[in-house]
C-alpha positions as CSV (number, residue, x, y, z in Angstrom):
1,X,93.2,92.8,74.7
2,X,95.6,94.5,77.1
3,X,94.9,97.9,78.4
4,X,96.8,100.0,80.7
5,X,94.0,99.7,83.4
6,X,93.9,96.1,83.0
7,X,97.6,95.7,83.3
8,X,97.7,97.7,86.5
9,X,94.9,95.6,88.1
10,X,96.7,92.5,87.2
11,X,99.9,93.7,88.5
12,X,98.4,94.7,92.0
13,X,96.4,91.4,92.1
14,X,99.8,89.7,91.6
15,X,101.3,91.7,94.4
16,X,98.5,91.1,96.8
17,X,98.4,87.3,95.5
18,X,94.8,87.5,94.8
19,X,92.7,85.8,92.1
20,X,90.1,87.5,90.1
21,X,87.3,85.7,92.1
22,X,89.0,86.4,95.5
23,X,89.3,90.0,94.7
24,X,85.7,90.3,93.3
25,X,84.4,88.5,96.5
26,X,86.7,90.8,98.8
27,X,85.5,94.1,97.0
28,X,81.9,92.7,96.5
29,X,81.9,93.5,92.9
30,X,80.8,91.1,90.0
31,X,83.6,88.7,88.9
32,X,82.4,88.8,85.4
33,X,82.7,92.7,85.4
34,X,86.1,92.4,86.9
35,X,87.2,90.0,84.1
36,X,85.8,92.2,81.5
37,X,87.5,95.4,82.9
38,X,90.9,93.6,83.0
39,X,90.6,92.3,79.5
40,X,89.4,95.7,78.1
41,X,85.9,94.7,77.3
42,X,84.3,96.9,79.8
43,X,84.8,100.5,81.2
44,X,84.4,100.8,85.0
45,X,83.1,103.8,86.8
46,X,85.3,105.9,88.9
47,X,83.6,104.7,92.0
48,X,84.2,101.0,90.9
49,X,87.9,101.7,90.5
50,X,88.3,103.4,94.0
51,X,86.5,100.3,95.6
52,X,89.0,97.9,93.9
53,X,91.9,100.2,94.9
54,X,90.8,100.1,98.6
55,X,90.3,96.3,98.5
56,X,93.8,96.0,97.0
57,X,95.3,98.4,99.6
58,X,96.9,100.4,96.6
59,X,98.8,103.5,97.8
60,X,97.4,106.9,96.9
61,X,99.9,107.6,94.2
62,X,99.1,104.5,92.5
63,X,95.3,104.9,92.9
64,X,95.9,108.3,91.0
65,X,97.7,106.1,88.2
66,X,94.7,103.7,88.1
67,X,92.2,106.6,87.5
68,X,94.3,108.1,84.9
69,X,94.6,104.9,83.2
70,X,90.8,104.7,83.0
71,X,90.5,108.3,81.8
72,X,89.4,109.9,85.0
73,X,91.2,112.8,87.0
74,X,93.4,111.9,89.9
75,X,91.6,111.9,93.4
76,X,94.5,112.7,95.6
77,X,96.7,115.7,95.5
78,X,100.5,115.7,95.8
79,X,101.5,118.7,97.7
80,X,104.9,120.0,98.5
81,X,105.7,120.0,102.1
82,X,106.1,123.9,102.2
83,X,102.4,124.5,100.7
84,X,99.9,126.0,103.0
85,X,97.7,122.8,102.7
86,X,100.4,120.9,104.3
87,X,100.7,123.2,107.3
88,X,99.2,120.9,109.7
89,X,101.4,117.8,108.8
90,X,104.5,120.2,108.8
91,X,103.7,121.6,112.2
92,X,103.0,117.8,113.4
93,X,106.5,116.6,112.0
94,X,108.4,119.7,113.5
95,X,106.7,118.8,117.1
96,X,107.6,115.2,116.8
97,X,111.3,116.0,115.9
98,X,111.5,118.6,118.5
99,X,110.2,116.4,121.3
100,X,112.4,113.6,120.4
101,X,115.5,115.6,121.4
102,X,118.1,114.9,122.8
103,X,118.0,111.9,120.5
104,X,118.3,111.9,116.7
105,X,115.2,111.8,114.6
106,X,114.6,112.4,110.9
107,X,111.8,112.6,108.3
108,X,112.2,110.7,105.0
109,X,110.1,110.3,101.8
110,X,109.2,107.0,100.0
111,X,112.8,106.9,98.6
112,X,114.7,107.4,101.7
113,X,115.6,111.1,101.1
114,X,115.8,113.0,104.5
115,X,113.6,115.9,104.3
116,X,113.8,117.2,107.9
117,X,115.9,116.5,110.8
118,X,116.2,117.5,114.3
119,X,119.2,119.1,115.8
120,X,120.7,115.9,117.4
121,X,120.5,114.2,114.0
122,X,122.3,116.9,112.3
123,X,125.1,116.9,114.7
124,X,125.4,113.0,114.8
125,X,125.7,112.9,111.0
126,X,127.9,115.7,110.9
127,X,130.2,114.0,113.3
128,X,130.3,110.7,111.4
129,X,130.6,112.4,108.0
130,X,133.2,114.8,109.2
131,X,131.3,117.8,107.7
132,X,129.2,120.6,109.0
133,X,125.5,119.8,109.7
134,X,123.7,119.3,106.3
135,X,121.6,116.2,106.8
136,X,118.4,117.5,104.9
137,X,118.4,116.2,101.2
138,X,120.8,113.3,102.0
139,X,119.6,109.8,101.2
140,X,119.9,107.3,104.0
141,X,120.5,104.3,101.9
142,X,123.4,106.0,100.1
143,X,124.8,107.4,103.5
144,X,124.7,103.8,105.0
145,X,126.1,101.9,102.0
146,X,128.7,104.4,100.6
147,X,132.2,103.5,101.9
148,X,133.0,107.4,101.9
149,X,130.0,108.0,104.3
150,X,128.8,106.2,107.2
151,X,129.5,102.6,106.4
152,X,133.1,102.6,107.8
153,X,131.6,103.8,111.2
154,X,128.9,101.2,111.5
155,X,130.6,98.6,113.9
156,X,128.0,95.9,113.3
157,X,127.8,96.4,109.5
158,X,127.2,92.6,108.9
159,X,124.1,92.6,111.0
160,X,122.9,96.0,109.8
161,X,123.3,95.6,106.0
162,X,120.9,92.7,105.4
163,X,118.5,94.1,107.9
164,X,118.4,97.5,106.1
165,X,117.8,95.7,102.8
166,X,114.8,93.9,104.5
167,X,113.5,97.2,105.6
168,X,113.6,98.7,102.2
169,X,111.2,96.0,101.0
170,X,109.2,96.0,104.0
171,X,108.7,99.6,104.3
172,X,108.0,100.3,100.6
173,X,104.8,102.1,100.2
174,X,102.2,99.6,99.1
175,X,104.6,96.7,100.2
176,X,106.5,96.8,96.9
177,X,109.6,98.8,96.0
178,X,108.9,101.3,93.1
179,X,111.2,101.7,90.1
180,X,113.2,104.4,91.9
181,X,113.7,102.4,94.9
182,X,115.0,99.4,92.9
183,X,117.4,101.6,91.0
184,X,118.6,102.9,94.3
185,X,119.3,99.3,95.6
186,X,121.1,98.6,92.1
187,X,123.3,101.6,92.8
188,X,124.3,100.7,96.0
189,X,124.5,97.1,95.4
190,X,125.9,96.7,91.9
191,X,126.9,93.0,92.6
192,X,125.2,92.0,95.9
193,X,121.8,90.6,96.6
194,X,119.2,93.2,96.4
195,X,116.2,91.1,97.4
196,X,115.0,90.4,101.1
197,X,116.5,87.1,102.4
198,X,113.3,85.2,103.3
199,X,115.1,82.4,104.9
200,X,116.8,84.7,107.6
201,X,115.4,84.7,111.0
202,X,113.4,87.7,112.0
203,X,114.9,89.4,114.9
204,X,112.8,91.6,117.0
205,X,115.2,94.6,116.7
206,X,118.6,95.1,115.0
207,X,120.3,98.0,116.6
208,X,122.9,100.2,114.7
209,X,126.2,100.8,116.5
210,X,128.1,103.9,115.3
211,X,131.9,104.3,116.3
212,X,134.2,107.0,115.5
213,X,137.1,108.9,117.3
214,X,136.5,106.9,120.5
215,X,132.8,107.6,120.7
216,X,130.5,104.5,120.4
217,X,126.7,104.9,120.3
218,X,124.3,102.2,119.6
219,X,120.4,102.9,118.6
220,X,117.3,101.1,117.6
221,X,114.7,102.8,115.7
222,X,110.8,103.3,115.4
223,X,109.1,104.4,112.3
224,X,106.0,106.7,112.5
225,X,103.7,107.4,109.5
226,X,100.7,109.7,109.1
227,X,97.4,108.3,110.0
228,X,94.6,108.3,107.4
229,X,96.5,110.4,104.9
230,X,94.6,112.2,102.1
231,X,97.6,113.7,100.3
232,X,100.2,111.5,98.4
233,X,103.1,113.3,100.0
234,X,101.6,112.8,103.4
235,X,101.3,109.1,102.9
236,X,104.9,108.6,101.8
237,X,106.4,110.5,104.7
238,X,108.0,108.4,107.6
239,X,109.6,109.7,110.8
240,X,112.6,107.6,112.0
241,X,113.2,108.0,115.7
242,X,116.4,106.8,117.1
243,X,116.3,105.4,120.7
244,X,119.3,104.5,122.9
245,X,120.0,100.9,122.9
246,X,122.3,101.0,126.1
247,X,123.0,103.2,129.0
248,X,126.1,104.8,127.6
249,X,124.1,106.0,124.5
250,X,121.4,107.1,126.9
251,X,123.6,109.5,128.6
252,X,125.2,110.8,125.4
253,X,124.1,114.3,124.2
254,X,125.0,115.3,120.6
255,X,124.5,119.0,121.4
């Protein structure tokens, strides 16, 4: 028999490339019980599900899905960033953005929507887009691939585009793009390859070079995530901090 819980467990085993026996050994559970749960012949406890979720390194949002599929209440909250429960996270994000001045930095959710940006990022994107600062709520993938947005101003587009697709897959929460992220790739790449090129050499860093109105700047970026998150929203947030890739960019001040 196929059950929602069994289907989810098989899905994550395939993602992690683990057999039932390997997962049972890693999670220190009975292989027979795991087989019975996947086939719908046995109902697991809440604790058993959480043990397997940890062994499979399943993201918090999807751990909630496992619990719901088994008839249990979710274990993790999903708080809006403005809620009081997120005050500590919010203050940390604001501090990181402010301390990264005078260079750009943004906060993104799991679907590459910008939720916060420092002043330098606002001014940089406004210059490139030709509009007043309004970076928050923009989507980085759409900004980069849309010919009406940043794409015409990316001087090394042939290098950046495939590297960005690789990033989408590599930085997906849980290591696999969800349906929304896959739809986003289909939107910006209706005819092009949307999967990572596993034959391409892995470069240590691929800077992005922006050029417009006689100004050229080049940045590489670093990604920061929240350590040991206990909230779905907190786990899915990423800070992208842009660092100058050359001396000319180091001297430039967006303010």
